[in-house]
C-alpha positions in Angstrom: 88.2 76.1 102.1 90.9 73.4 100.6 93.4 75.6 101.7 91.8 75.9 105.1 92.0 72.3 105.7 95.6 72.2 104.3 96.6 75.0 106.5 95.0 73.4 109.6 96.8 69.9 108.9 100.2 71.9 108.7 99.8 73.6 112.0 98.7 70.3 113.4 101.9 68.5 112.1 103.9 71.5 113.6 102.6 70.4 117.1 103.0 66.7 116.1 99.3 66.0 116.3 99.1 63.1 113.4 95.7 62.2 114.3 94.3 66.2 113.8 96.9 66.3 110.8 95.4 63.3 109.1 91.7 64.2 109.8 92.4 67.4 108.1 94.1 66.1 105.0 90.9 63.9 104.5 88.7 66.6 105.1 90.4 68.2 102.4 90.6 65.6 100.1 86.8 65.1 100.5 86.0 68.8 100.0 88.4 68.9 96.9 86.2 65.6 95.5 83.2 67.0 95.8 83.8 70.5 94.6 85.1 68.6 91.3 82.3 66.7 90.9 79.9 70.1 91.3 82.3 71.7 88.8 82.1 68.9 86.2 78.5 68.2 86.0 78.0 72.5 85.6 80.2 71.7 82.5 78.3 69.0 81.5 75.3 71.1 81.9 76.7 73.6 79.7 78.0 71.3 77.2 74.3 69.6 76.9 72.9 73.4 76.7 75.4 74.3 73.7 74.2 71.1 71.9 70.4 72.0 72.5 70.8 75.6 71.0 
């Protein structure tokens, strides 16, 4: 999904649409942070489960 937003940001930049480009970059950053948070929580659950065994 991040790559999709980055693609659209490049397309907007090519059209000289700075507002759309910035919006796409912000969506990409938001999505990346959400996915990183989910990954970190999952890794923590796995570490916790390994300790509980």
